[in-house]
Biopython code that builds the backbone (N, CA, C, O; Angstrom):
import numpy as np
from Bio.PDB.StructureBuilder import StructureBuilder

atoms = [
    (1, "MET", "N", (-19.072, -149.032, 9.196)),
    (1, "MET", "CA", (-18.267, -147.928, 8.697)),
    (1, "MET", "C", (-16.901, -147.985, 9.394)),
    (1, "MET", "O", (-16.814, -148.165, 10.609)),
    (2, "SER", "N", (-15.870, -147.831, 8.615)),
    (2, "SER", "CA", (-14.527, -147.915, 9.188)),
    (2, "SER", "C", (-14.164, -146.625, 9.929)),
    (2, "SER", "O", (-14.792, -145.581, 9.747)),
    (3, "VAL", "N", (-13.166, -146.728, 10.740)),
    (3, "VAL", "CA", (-12.689, -145.571, 11.501)),
    (3, "VAL", "C", (-12.201, -144.485, 10.546)),
    (3, "VAL", "O", (-12.435, -143.298, 10.771)),
    (4, "PHE", "N", (-11.526, -144.897, 9.486)),
    (4, "PHE", "CA", (-11.020, -143.936, 8.500)),
    (4, "PHE", "C", (-12.167, -143.160, 7.851)),
    (4, "PHE", "O", (-12.078, -141.945, 7.676)),
    (5, "ALA", "N", (-13.237, -143.863, 7.498)),
    (5, "ALA", "CA", (-14.383, -143.212, 6.868)),
    (5, "ALA", "C", (-15.047, -142.227, 7.829)),
    (5, "ALA", "O", (-15.465, -141.140, 7.432)),
    (6, "ILE", "N", (-15.135, -142.620, 9.081)),
    (6, "ILE", "CA", (-15.742, -141.739, 10.085)),
    (6, "ILE", "C", (-14.895, -140.482, 10.273)),
    (6, "ILE", "O", (-15.422, -139.370, 10.316)),
    (7, "LEU", "N", (-13.586, -140.667, 10.384)),
    (7, "LEU", "CA", (-12.702, -139.515, 10.561)),
    (7, "LEU", "C", (-12.701, -138.605, 9.336)),
    (7, "LEU", "O", (-12.645, -137.382, 9.469)),
    (8, "THR", "N", (-12.764, -139.193, 8.154)),
    (8, "THR", "CA", (-12.811, -138.394, 6.927)),
    (8, "THR", "C", (-14.101, -137.586, 6.866)),
    (8, "THR", "O", (-14.079, -136.399, 6.542)),
    (9, "ALA", "N", (-15.223, -138.226, 7.175)),
    (9, "ALA", "CA", (-16.506, -137.525, 7.169)),
    (9, "ALA", "C", (-16.521, -136.402, 8.199)),
    (9, "ALA", "O", (-17.028, -135.311, 7.936)),
    (10, "LEU", "N", (-15.968, -136.676, 9.353)),
    (10, "LEU", "CA", (-15.906, -135.660, 10.399)),
    (10, "LEU", "C", (-15.025, -134.489, 9.976)),
    (10, "LEU", "O", (-15.371, -133.331, 10.207)),
    (11, "ALA", "N", (-13.894, -134.792, 9.360)),
    (11, "ALA", "CA", (-12.990, -133.733, 8.897)),
    (11, "ALA", "C", (-13.650, -132.875, 7.830)),
    (11, "ALA", "O", (-13.508, -131.652, 7.844)),
    (12, "LEU", "N", (-14.369, -133.497, 6.909)),
    (12, "LEU", "CA", (-15.055, -132.730, 5.864)),
    (12, "LEU", "C", (-16.175, -131.880, 6.447)),
    (12, "LEU", "O", (-16.404, -130.755, 6.002)),
    (13, "ALA", "N", (-16.867, -132.415, 7.437)),
    (13, "ALA", "CA", (-17.961, -131.663, 8.055)),
    (13, "ALA", "C", (-17.453, -130.443, 8.805)),
    (13, "ALA", "O", (-18.115, -129.405, 8.834)),
    (14, "LEU", "N", (-16.281, -130.567, 9.412)),
    (14, "LEU", "CA", (-15.749, -129.477, 10.223)),
    (14, "LEU", "C", (-14.763, -128.584, 9.482)),
    (14, "LEU", "O", (-14.267, -127.615, 10.056)),
    (15, "SER", "N", (-14.472, -128.881, 8.239)),
    (15, "SER", "CA", (-13.444, -128.118, 7.524)),
    (15, "SER", "C", (-13.805, -126.644, 7.394)),
    (15, "SER", "O", (-12.921, -125.793, 7.498)),
    (16, "GLY", "N", (-15.052, -126.321, 7.174)),
    (16, "GLY", "CA", (-15.467, -124.920, 7.104)),
    (16, "GLY", "C", (-15.291, -124.218, 8.435)),
    (16, "GLY", "O", (-14.898, -123.052, 8.484)),
    (17, "THR", "N", (-15.578, -124.921, 9.505)),
    (17, "THR", "CA", (-15.406, -124.366, 10.843)),
    (17, "THR", "C", (-13.943, -124.058, 11.110)),
    (17, "THR", "O", (-13.612, -123.011, 11.666)),
    (18, "TYR", "N", (-13.073, -124.973, 10.712)),
    (18, "TYR", "CA", (-11.646, -124.745, 10.928)),
    (18, "TYR", "C", (-11.143, -123.578, 10.099)),
    (18, "TYR", "O", (-10.274, -122.835, 10.554)),
    (19, "ALA", "N", (-11.668, -123.399, 8.896)),
    (19, "ALA", "CA", (-11.231, -122.272, 8.067)),
    (19, "ALA", "C", (-11.606, -120.955, 8.733)),
    (19, "ALA", "O", (-10.831, -119.998, 8.713)),
    (20, "LEU", "N", (-12.792, -120.910, 9.322)),
    (20, "LEU", "CA", (-13.212, -119.680, 9.990)),
    (20, "LEU", "C", (-12.468, -119.486, 11.308)),
    (20, "LEU", "O", (-12.179, -118.355, 11.699)),
    (21, "ALA", "N", (-12.161, -120.575, 11.986)),
    (21, "ALA", "CA", (-11.466, -120.473, 13.268)),
    (21, "ALA", "C", (-9.985, -120.185, 13.080)),
    (21, "ALA", "O", (-9.324, -119.741, 14.019)),
    (22, "GLY", "N", (-9.452, -120.427, 11.890)),
    (22, "GLY", "CA", (-8.032, -120.226, 11.632)),
    (22, "GLY", "C", (-7.589, -118.799, 11.846)),
    (22, "GLY", "O", (-6.488, -118.562, 12.342)),
    (23, "ILE", "N", (-8.421, -117.845, 11.482)),
    (23, "ILE", "CA", (-8.043, -116.446, 11.654)),
    (23, "ILE", "C", (-7.885, -116.130, 13.129)),
    (23, "ILE", "O", (-6.992, -115.378, 13.520)),
    (24, "GLY", "N", (-8.749, -116.704, 13.942)),
    (24, "GLY", "CA", (-8.631, -116.487, 15.370)),
    (24, "GLY", "C", (-7.346, -117.061, 15.937)),
    (24, "GLY", "O", (-6.762, -116.506, 16.868)),
    (25, "VAL", "N", (-6.913, -118.169, 15.374)),
    (25, "VAL", "CA", (-5.688, -118.812, 15.837)),
    (25, "VAL", "C", (-4.487, -117.922, 15.544)),
    (25, "VAL", "O", (-3.625, -117.746, 16.404)),
    (26, "HIS", "N", (-4.421, -117.359, 14.337)),
    (26, "HIS", "CA", (-3.278, -116.518, 13.978)),
    (26, "HIS", "C", (-3.281, -115.205, 14.760)),
    (26, "HIS", "O", (-2.234, -114.746, 15.216)),
    (27, "VAL", "N", (-4.439, -114.617, 14.909)),
    (27, "VAL", "CA", (-4.515, -113.375, 15.681)),
    (27, "VAL", "C", (-4.147, -113.655, 17.133)),
    (27, "VAL", "O", (-3.407, -112.889, 17.751)),
    (28, "GLN", "N", (-4.665, -114.752, 17.674)),
    (28, "GLN", "CA", (-4.352, -115.106, 19.061)),
    (28, "GLN", "C", (-2.860, -115.358, 19.238)),
    (28, "GLN", "O", (-2.274, -114.939, 20.235)),
    (29, "ALA", "N", (-2.246, -116.038, 18.280)),
    (29, "ALA", "CA", (-0.801, -116.302, 18.363)),
    (29, "ALA", "C", (-0.008, -115.001, 18.283)),
    (29, "ALA", "O", (0.988, -114.834, 18.988)),
    (30, "ALA", "N", (-0.447, -114.080, 17.426)),
    (30, "ALA", "CA", (0.230, -112.781, 17.321)),
    (30, "ALA", "C", (0.114, -112.015, 18.633)),
    (30, "ALA", "O", (1.069, -111.374, 19.070)),
    (31, "ILE", "N", (-1.055, -112.083, 19.256)),
    (31, "ILE", "CA", (-1.255, -111.418, 20.548)),
    (31, "ILE", "C", (-0.326, -112.021, 21.605)),
    (31, "ILE", "O", (0.295, -111.294, 22.380)),
    (32, "GLU", "N", (-0.237, -113.345, 21.631)),
    (32, "GLU", "CA", (0.613, -114.004, 22.629)),
    (32, "GLU", "C", (2.082, -113.640, 22.443)),
    (32, "GLU", "O", (2.779, -113.346, 23.414)),
    (33, "HIS", "N", (2.555, -113.658, 21.194)),
    (33, "HIS", "CA", (3.955, -113.317, 20.941)),
    (33, "HIS", "C", (4.232, -111.848, 21.271)),
    (33, "HIS", "O", (5.299, -111.513, 21.787)),
    (34, "THR", "N", (3.273, -110.982, 20.973)),
    (34, "THR", "CA", (3.447, -109.565, 21.283)),
    (34, "THR", "C", (3.506, -109.358, 22.792)),
    (34, "THR", "O", (4.319, -108.578, 23.288)),
    (35, "GLN", "N", (2.643, -110.058, 23.514)),
    (35, "GLN", "CA", (2.653, -109.956, 24.977)),
    (35, "GLN", "C", (3.978, -110.458, 25.548)),
    (35, "GLN", "O", (4.519, -109.867, 26.482)),
    (36, "GLU", "N", (4.497, -111.544, 24.987)),
    (36, "GLU", "CA", (5.792, -112.064, 25.448)),
    (36, "GLU", "C", (6.914, -111.066, 25.159)),
    (36, "GLU", "O", (7.843, -110.922, 25.953)),
    (37, "ALA", "N", (6.824, -110.379, 24.020)),
    (37, "ALA", "CA", (7.829, -109.364, 23.687)),
    (37, "ALA", "C", (7.778, -108.213, 24.684)),
    (37, "ALA", "O", (8.815, -107.696, 25.097)),
    (38, "ILE", "N", (6.574, -107.818, 25.066)),
    (38, "ILE", "CA", (6.429, -106.739, 26.047)),
    (38, "ILE", "C", (7.017, -107.174, 27.390)),
    (38, "ILE", "O", (7.693, -106.394, 28.062)),
    (39, "ASP", "N", (6.756, -108.423, 27.775)),
    (39, "ASP", "CA", (7.321, -108.945, 29.028)),
    (39, "ASP", "C", (8.845, -108.971, 28.974)),
    (39, "ASP", "O", (9.510, -108.629, 29.953)),
    (40, "ASP", "N", (9.400, -109.377, 27.829)),
    (40, "ASP", "CA", (10.862, -109.385, 27.676)),
    (40, "ASP", "C", (11.417, -107.968, 27.637)),
    (40, "ASP", "O", (12.547, -107.729, 28.063)),
    (41, "GLY", "N", (10.632, -107.037, 27.131)),
    (41, "GLY", "CA", (11.057, -105.637, 27.102)),
    (41, "GLY", "C", (11.198, -105.069, 28.495)),
    (41, "GLY", "O", (12.054, -104.221, 28.748)),
    (42, "ALA", "N", (10.346, -105.542, 29.406)),
    (42, "ALA", "CA", (10.457, -105.096, 30.797)),
    (42, "ALA", "C", (11.778, -105.554, 31.404)),
    (42, "ALA", "O", (12.307, -104.917, 32.315)),
    (43, "LYS", "N", (12.307, -106.666, 30.889)),
    (43, "LYS", "CA", (13.604, -107.171, 31.351)),
    (43, "LYS", "C", (14.758, -106.519, 30.597)),
    (43, "LYS", "O", (15.916, -106.651, 30.994)),
    (44, "GLY", "N", (14.444, -105.819, 29.513)),
    (44, "GLY", "CA", (15.484, -105.164, 28.722)),
    (44, "GLY", "C", (16.204, -106.099, 27.768)),
    (44, "GLY", "O", (17.331, -105.816, 27.361)),
    (45, "ASP", "N", (15.576, -107.206, 27.404)),
    (45, "ASP", "CA", (16.195, -108.216, 26.544)),
    (45, "ASP", "C", (15.801, -107.976, 25.087)),
    (45, "ASP", "O", (14.776, -108.481, 24.629)),
    (46, "SER", "N", (16.607, -107.212, 24.366)),
    (46, "SER", "CA", (16.295, -106.837, 22.987)),
    (46, "SER", "C", (16.281, -108.030, 22.040)),
    (46, "SER", "O", (15.474, -108.072, 21.112)),
    (47, "LYS", "N", (17.158, -108.994, 22.261)),
    (47, "LYS", "CA", (17.215, -110.156, 21.363)),
    (47, "LYS", "C", (15.932, -110.973, 21.433)),
    (47, "LYS", "O", (15.434, -111.441, 20.409)),
    (48, "GLU", "N", (15.401, -111.143, 22.628)),
    (48, "GLU", "CA", (14.149, -111.882, 22.774)),
    (48, "GLU", "C", (12.979, -111.094, 22.187)),
    (48, "GLU", "O", (12.050, -111.684, 21.634)),
    (49, "ILE", "N", (13.018, -109.778, 22.302)),
    (49, "ILE", "CA", (11.965, -108.953, 21.709)),
    (49, "ILE", "C", (11.942, -109.174, 20.205)),
    (49, "ILE", "O", (10.873, -109.346, 19.620)),
    (50, "VAL", "N", (13.113, -109.171, 19.572)),
    (50, "VAL", "CA", (13.195, -109.380, 18.122)),
    (50, "VAL", "C", (12.608, -110.737, 17.749)),
    (50, "VAL", "O", (11.855, -110.847, 16.782)),
    (51, "THR", "N", (12.950, -111.760, 18.509)),
    (51, "THR", "CA", (12.443, -113.105, 18.226)),
    (51, "THR", "C", (10.925, -113.147, 18.288)),
    (51, "THR", "O", (10.279, -113.688, 17.391)),
    (52, "HIS", "N", (10.355, -112.582, 19.337)),
    (52, "HIS", "CA", (8.901, -112.594, 19.484)),
    (52, "HIS", "C", (8.220, -111.696, 18.449)),
    (52, "HIS", "O", (7.136, -112.026, 17.968)),
    (53, "MET", "N", (8.836, -110.578, 18.105)),
    (53, "MET", "CA", (8.261, -109.694, 17.091)),
    (53, "MET", "C", (8.228, -110.374, 15.723)),
    (53, "MET", "O", (7.259, -110.228, 14.978)),
    (54, "MET", "N", (9.273, -111.108, 15.398)),
    (54, "MET", "CA", (9.298, -111.814, 14.118)),
    (54, "MET", "C", (8.194, -112.870, 14.067)),
    (54, "MET", "O", (7.553, -113.046, 13.031)),
    (55, "SER", "N", (7.973, -113.562, 15.165)),
    (55, "SER", "CA", (6.900, -114.555, 15.225)),
    (55, "SER", "C", (5.534, -113.885, 15.129)),
    (55, "SER", "O", (4.654, -114.351, 14.405)),
    (56, "ALA", "N", (5.365, -112.794, 15.861)),
    (56, "ALA", "CA", (4.094, -112.068, 15.820)),
    (56, "ALA", "C", (3.822, -111.527, 14.423)),
    (56, "ALA", "O", (2.687, -111.567, 13.950)),
    (57, "LEU", "N", (4.862, -111.021, 13.763)),
    (57, "LEU", "CA", (4.703, -110.522, 12.393)),
    (57, "LEU", "C", (4.253, -111.627, 11.450)),
    (57, "LEU", "O", (3.373, -111.412, 10.617)),
    (58, "GLY", "N", (4.840, -112.791, 11.570)),
    (58, "GLY", "CA", (4.450, -113.912, 10.714)),
    (58, "GLY", "C", (2.992, -114.282, 10.893)),
    (58, "GLY", "O", (2.277, -114.502, 9.915)),
    (59, "HIS", "N", (2.549, -114.352, 12.139)),
    (59, "HIS", "CA", (1.147, -114.682, 12.405)),
    (59, "HIS", "C", (0.220, -113.560, 11.943)),
    (59, "HIS", "O", (-0.847, -113.835, 11.393)),
    (60, "ALA", "N", (0.602, -112.318, 12.153)),
    (60, "ALA", "CA", (-0.242, -111.191, 11.728)),
    (60, "ALA", "C", (-0.368, -111.148, 10.211)),
    (60, "ALA", "O", (-1.445, -110.866, 9.686)),
    (61, "ARG", "N", (0.717, -111.424, 9.506)),
    (61, "ARG", "CA", (0.661, -111.435, 8.035)),
    (61, "ARG", "C", (-0.218, -112.568, 7.526)),
    (61, "ARG", "O", (-0.949, -112.397, 6.551)),
    (62, "GLU", "N", (-0.154, -113.713, 8.174)),
    (62, "GLU", "CA", (-1.015, -114.832, 7.782)),
    (62, "GLU", "C", (-2.478, -114.491, 8.062)),
    (62, "GLU", "O", (-3.353, -114.807, 7.255)),
    (63, "ALA", "N", (-2.745, -113.856, 9.187)),
    (63, "ALA", "CA", (-4.107, -113.429, 9.509)),
    (63, "ALA", "C", (-4.598, -112.406, 8.493)),
    (63, "ALA", "O", (-5.762, -112.436, 8.094)),
    (64, "LEU", "N", (-3.715, -111.498, 8.071)),
    (64, "LEU", "CA", (-4.078, -110.496, 7.067)),
    (64, "LEU", "C", (-4.464, -111.168, 5.763)),
    (64, "LEU", "O", (-5.445, -110.781, 5.129)),
    (65, "HIS", "N", (-3.707, -112.160, 5.363)),
    (65, "HIS", "CA", (-4.004, -112.890, 4.130)),
    (65, "HIS", "C", (-5.376, -113.556, 4.218)),
    (65, "HIS", "O", (-6.160, -113.496, 3.271)),
    (66, "GLU", "N", (-5.662, -114.189, 5.349)),
    (66, "GLU", "CA", (-6.941, -114.870, 5.507)),
    (66, "GLU", "C", (-8.103, -113.879, 5.571)),
    (66, "GLU", "O", (-9.176, -114.154, 5.033)),
    (67, "LYS", "N", (-7.904, -112.743, 6.215)),
    (67, "LYS", "CA", (-8.968, -111.737, 6.269)),
    (67, "LYS", "C", (-9.210, -111.122, 4.895)),
    (67, "LYS", "O", (-10.336, -110.741, 4.577)),
    (68, "ALA", "N", (-8.162, -111.022, 4.079)),
    (68, "ALA", "CA", (-8.338, -110.505, 2.722)),
    (68, "ALA", "C", (-9.220, -111.447, 1.917)),
    (68, "ALA", "O", (-10.051, -111.003, 1.126)),
    (69, "ILE", "N", (-9.039, -112.744, 2.118)),
    (69, "ILE", "CA", (-9.878, -113.722, 1.425)),
    (69, "ILE", "C", (-11.322, -113.584, 1.882)),
    (69, "ILE", "O", (-12.244, -113.704, 1.075)),
    (70, "GLU", "N", (-11.523, -113.334, 3.164)),
    (70, "GLU", "CA", (-12.876, -113.171, 3.711)),
    (70, "GLU", "C", (-13.459, -111.789, 3.415)),
    (70, "GLU", "O", (-14.642, -111.552, 3.656)),
    (71, "ARG", "N", (-12.644, -110.889, 2.901)),
    (71, "ARG", "CA", (-13.047, -109.513, 2.574)),
    (71, "ARG", "C", (-13.551, -108.744, 3.799)),
    (71, "ARG", "O", (-14.553, -108.032, 3.730)),
    (72, "ASP", "N", (-12.858, -108.898, 4.891)),
    (72, "ASP", "CA", (-13.187, -108.192, 6.129)),
    (72, "ASP", "C", (-12.317, -106.935, 6.201)),
    (72, "ASP", "O", (-11.189, -106.977, 6.692)),
    (73, "ARG", "N", (-12.853, -105.825, 5.707)),
    (73, "ARG", "CA", (-12.072, -104.592, 5.594)),
    (73, "ARG", "C", (-11.688, -104.009, 6.954)),
    (73, "ARG", "O", (-10.584, -103.490, 7.119)),
    (74, "ALA", "N", (-12.582, -104.093, 7.908)),
    (74, "ALA", "CA", (-12.286, -103.529, 9.234)),
    (74, "ALA", "C", (-11.104, -104.261, 9.876)),
    (74, "ALA", "O", (-10.206, -103.633, 10.437)),
    (75, "ALA", "N", (-11.114, -105.578, 9.789)),
    (75, "ALA", "CA", (-10.003, -106.351, 10.355)),
    (75, "ALA", "C", (-8.720, -106.093, 9.583)),
    (75, "ALA", "O", (-7.640, -106.048, 10.172)),
    (76, "ASN", "N", (-8.830, -105.921, 8.263)),
    (76, "ASN", "CA", (-7.642, -105.630, 7.449)),
    (76, "ASN", "C", (-6.980, -104.331, 7.884)),
    (76, "ASN", "O", (-5.755, -104.260, 7.991)),
    (77, "LYS", "N", (-7.786, -103.305, 8.135)),
    (77, "LYS", "CA", (-7.228, -102.018, 8.576)),
    (77, "LYS", "C", (-6.496, -102.173, 9.909)),
    (77, "LYS", "O", (-5.390, -101.663, 10.084)),
    (78, "LEU", "N", (-7.128, -102.880, 10.839)),
    (78, "LEU", "CA", (-6.505, -103.094, 12.146)),
    (78, "LEU", "C", (-5.222, -103.912, 12.020)),
    (78, "LEU", "O", (-4.225, -103.621, 12.682)),
    (79, "LEU", "N", (-5.252, -104.931, 11.172)),
    (79, "LEU", "CA", (-4.056, -105.755, 10.982)),
    (79, "LEU", "C", (-2.929, -104.963, 10.333)),
    (79, "LEU", "O", (-1.767, -105.128, 10.705)),
    (80, "HIS", "N", (-3.255, -104.102, 9.365)),
    (80, "HIS", "CA", (-2.221, -103.271, 8.739)),
    (80, "HIS", "C", (-1.563, -102.357, 9.776)),
    (80, "HIS", "O", (-0.342, -102.207, 9.791)),
    (81, "ARG", "N", (-2.374, -101.754, 10.634)),
    (81, "ARG", "CA", (-1.816, -100.891, 11.681)),
    (81, "ARG", "C", (-0.954, -101.693, 12.655)),
    (81, "ARG", "O", (0.129, -101.260, 13.048)),
    (82, "ALA", "N", (-1.455, -102.868, 13.036)),
    (82, "ALA", "CA", (-0.699, -103.717, 13.964)),
    (82, "ALA", "C", (0.628, -104.150, 13.348)),
    (82, "ALA", "O", (1.657, -104.154, 14.024)),
    (83, "ILE", "N", (0.608, -104.513, 12.074)),
    (83, "ILE", "CA", (1.837, -104.930, 11.398)),
    (83, "ILE", "C", (2.832, -103.780, 11.351)),
    (83, "ILE", "O", (4.031, -103.984, 11.544)),
    (84, "ARG", "N", (2.341, -102.572, 11.094)),
    (84, "ARG", "CA", (3.243, -101.411, 11.078)),
    (84, "ARG", "C", (3.925, -101.241, 12.437)),
    (84, "ARG", "O", (5.135, -101.025, 12.506)),
    (85, "HIS", "N", (3.152, -101.340, 13.508)),
    (85, "HIS", "CA", (3.723, -101.203, 14.852)),
    (85, "HIS", "C", (4.661, -102.367, 15.184)),
    (85, "HIS", "O", (5.689, -102.168, 15.831)),
    (86, "LEU", "N", (4.314, -103.569, 14.749)),
    (86, "LEU", "CA", (5.188, -104.718, 15.000)),
    (86, "LEU", "C", (6.527, -104.557, 14.290)),
    (86, "LEU", "O", (7.575, -104.882, 14.847)),
    (87, "ARG", "N", (6.488, -104.055, 13.057)),
    (87, "ARG", "CA", (7.737, -103.826, 12.320)),
    (87, "ARG", "C", (8.586, -102.756, 13.002)),
    (87, "ARG", "O", (9.803, -102.900, 13.122)),
    (88, "LEU", "N", (7.936, -101.687, 13.445)),
    (88, "LEU", "CA", (8.670, -100.635, 14.152)),
    (88, "LEU", "C", (9.273, -101.169, 15.455)),
    (88, "LEU", "O", (10.409, -100.846, 15.802)),
    (89, "ALA", "N", (8.499, -101.987, 16.169)),
    (89, "ALA", "CA", (9.010, -102.567, 17.415)),
    (89, "ALA", "C", (10.205, -103.471, 17.138)),
    (89, "ALA", "O", (11.188, -103.459, 17.878)),
    (90, "GLU", "N", (10.111, -104.251, 16.073)),
    (90, "GLU", "CA", (11.231, -105.133, 15.727)),
    (90, "GLU", "C", (12.481, -104.316, 15.396)),
    (90, "GLU", "O", (13.579, -104.644, 15.847)),
    (91, "MET", "N", (12.311, -103.255, 14.611)),
    (91, "MET", "CA", (13.466, -102.423, 14.245)),
    (91, "MET", "C", (14.082, -101.759, 15.473)),
    (91, "MET", "O", (15.304, -101.724, 15.613)),
    (92, "ARG", "N", (13.241, -101.234, 16.361)),
    (92, "ARG", "CA", (13.762, -100.596, 17.576)),
    (92, "ARG", "C", (14.536, -101.600, 18.425)),
    (92, "ARG", "O", (15.598, -101.288, 18.962)),
    (93, "ALA", "N", (13.988, -102.808, 18.538)),
    (93, "ALA", "CA", (14.663, -103.832, 19.339)),
    (93, "ALA", "C", (15.985, -104.253, 18.703)),
    (93, "ALA", "O", (16.954, -104.530, 19.409)),
    (94, "ARG", "N", (16.028, -104.299, 17.381)),
    (94, "ARG", "CA", (17.277, -104.662, 16.693)),
    (94, "ARG", "C", (18.390, -103.659, 16.999)),
    (94, "ARG", "O", (19.565, -104.022, 17.060)),
    (95, "PHE", "N", (18.008, -102.397, 17.189)),
    (95, "PHE", "CA", (18.998, -101.369, 17.492)),
    (95, "PHE", "C", (19.184, -101.162, 18.990)),
    (95, "PHE", "O", (19.861, -100.222, 19.407)),
    (96, "GLY", "N", (18.583, -102.036, 19.807)),
    (96, "GLY", "CA", (18.810, -102.001, 21.246)),
    (96, "GLY", "C", (17.946, -101.036, 22.028)),
    (96, "GLY", "O", (18.194, -100.816, 23.213)),
    (97, "ASP", "N", (16.933, -100.452, 21.395)),
    (97, "ASP", "CA", (16.054, -99.493, 22.068)),
    (97, "ASP", "C", (14.828, -100.232, 22.611)),
    (97, "ASP", "O", (13.758, -100.201, 22.003)),
    (98, "SER", "N", (14.992, -100.890, 23.749)),
    (98, "SER", "CA", (13.919, -101.708, 24.320)),
    (98, "SER", "C", (12.693, -100.888, 24.698)),
    (98, "SER", "O", (11.564, -101.346, 24.526)),
    (99, "ALA", "N", (12.904, -99.686, 25.209)),
    (99, "ALA", "CA", (11.780, -98.859, 25.665)),
    (99, "ALA", "C", (10.843, -98.519, 24.508)),
    (99, "ALA", "O", (9.626, -98.661, 24.632)),
    (100, "ARG", "N", (11.397, -98.075, 23.397)),
    (100, "ARG", "CA", (10.545, -97.744, 22.244)),
    (100, "ARG", "C", (9.970, -98.994, 21.591)),
    (100, "ARG", "O", (8.869, -98.958, 21.042)),
    (101, "ALA", "N", (10.710, -100.100, 21.647)),
    (101, "ALA", "CA", (10.190, -101.358, 21.112)),
    (101, "ALA", "C", (8.942, -101.773, 21.887)),
    (101, "ALA", "O", (7.956, -102.216, 21.298)),
    (102, "VAL", "N", (8.991, -101.627, 23.196)),
    (102, "VAL", "CA", (7.837, -101.964, 24.029)),
    (102, "VAL", "C", (6.678, -101.022, 23.733)),
    (102, "VAL", "O", (5.524, -101.449, 23.713)),
    (103, "LYS", "N", (6.970, -99.747, 23.504)),
    (103, "LYS", "CA", (5.923, -98.771, 23.182)),
    (103, "LYS", "C", (5.183, -99.184, 21.906)),
    (103, "LYS", "O", (3.952, -99.179, 21.870)),
    (104, "HIS", "N", (5.931, -99.541, 20.866)),
    (104, "HIS", "CA", (5.300, -99.953, 19.608)),
    (104, "HIS", "C", (4.598, -101.306, 19.754)),
    (104, "HIS", "O", (3.538, -101.522, 19.167)),
    (105, "ALA", "N", (5.183, -102.208, 20.527)),
    (105, "ALA", "CA", (4.549, -103.506, 20.752)),
    (105, "ALA", "C", (3.224, -103.341, 21.490)),
    (105, "ALA", "O", (2.259, -104.053, 21.212)),
    (106, "THR", "N", (3.181, -102.405, 22.424)),
    (106, "THR", "CA", (1.941, -102.134, 23.153)),
    (106, "THR", "C", (0.875, -101.574, 22.216)),
    (106, "THR", "O", (-0.298, -101.931, 22.325)),
    (107, "SER", "N", (1.275, -100.704, 21.303)),
    (107, "SER", "CA", (0.331, -100.171, 20.312)),
    (107, "SER", "C", (-0.178, -101.280, 19.402)),
    (107, "SER", "O", (-1.365, -101.327, 19.079)),
    (108, "ALA", "N", (0.719, -102.174, 18.990)),
    (108, "ALA", "CA", (0.318, -103.297, 18.140)),
    (108, "ALA", "C", (-0.654, -104.205, 18.880)),
    (108, "ALA", "O", (-1.631, -104.684, 18.304)),
    (109, "LEU", "N", (-0.383, -104.437, 20.153)),
    (109, "LEU", "CA", (-1.254, -105.288, 20.961)),
    (109, "LEU", "C", (-2.657, -104.695, 21.058)),
    (109, "LEU", "O", (-3.647, -105.423, 20.988)),
    (110, "ALA", "N", (-2.744, -103.388, 21.216)),
    (110, "ALA", "CA", (-4.054, -102.725, 21.278)),
    (110, "ALA", "C", (-4.817, -102.910, 19.968)),
    (110, "ALA", "O", (-6.025, -103.148, 19.982)),
    (111, "GLU", "N", (-4.121, -102.801, 18.838)),
    (111, "GLU", "CA", (-4.766, -102.991, 17.530)),
    (111, "GLU", "C", (-5.222, -104.442, 17.362)),
    (111, "GLU", "O", (-6.331, -104.696, 16.891)),
    (112, "LEU", "N", (-4.372, -105.384, 17.742)),
    (112, "LEU", "CA", (-4.710, -106.801, 17.581)),
    (112, "LEU", "C", (-5.904, -107.198, 18.440)),
    (112, "LEU", "O", (-6.725, -108.016, 18.025)),
    (113, "LYS", "N", (-6.003, -106.623, 19.632)),
    (113, "LYS", "CA", (-7.107, -106.982, 20.528)),
    (113, "LYS", "C", (-8.452, -106.450, 20.040)),
    (113, "LYS", "O", (-9.498, -106.915, 20.493)),
    (114, "GLN", "N", (-8.439, -105.483, 19.123)),
    (114, "GLN", "CA", (-9.691, -104.947, 18.588)),
    (114, "GLN", "C", (-10.288, -105.828, 17.497)),
    (114, "GLN", "O", (-11.455, -105.667, 17.141)),
    (115, "ILE", "N", (-9.499, -106.755, 16.966)),
    (115, "ILE", "CA", (-9.969, -107.605, 15.869)),
    (115, "ILE", "C", (-10.959, -108.618, 16.410)),
    (115, "ILE", "O", (-10.720, -109.268, 17.428)),
    (116, "LYS", "N", (-12.057, -108.735, 15.719)),
    (116, "LYS", "CA", (-13.113, -109.662, 16.141)),
    (116, "LYS", "C", (-13.111, -110.886, 15.260)),
    (116, "LYS", "O", (-13.927, -111.787, 15.454)),
]
sb = StructureBuilder()
sb.init_structure("model")
sb.init_model(0)
sb.init_chain("A")
sb.init_seg("    ")
for serial, (resi, resn, name, xyz) in enumerate(atoms, 1):
    if name == "N":
        sb.init_residue(resn, " ", resi, " ")
    sb.init_atom(name, np.array(xyz, "f"), 0.0, 1.0, " ", f" {name:<3s}", serial, name[0])
structure = sb.get_structure()
């Protein structure tokens, strides 16, 4: 059996596992970006908060899409709440209000950490 055939068979065997693990990757990435935004908020750096919030929003929206396909209503509710807080944090940071941006980012982080 060639190396290509072995790798193809392995990829097909694990493809379902990767589809299920993908949601964890996006949620984890959203958590990491949100945490980085909170850390930057402690420094008062609004521009960096916006950058991290935009990244976290992208990952949270992708996770929401994948959870909708899986029909996981509980995770969808948590993701919707987290996205709302992430958007509010991004808007606050855009207007230079680092303190409120961190407050909303912290709320979003709490929602994201509840997702299983």
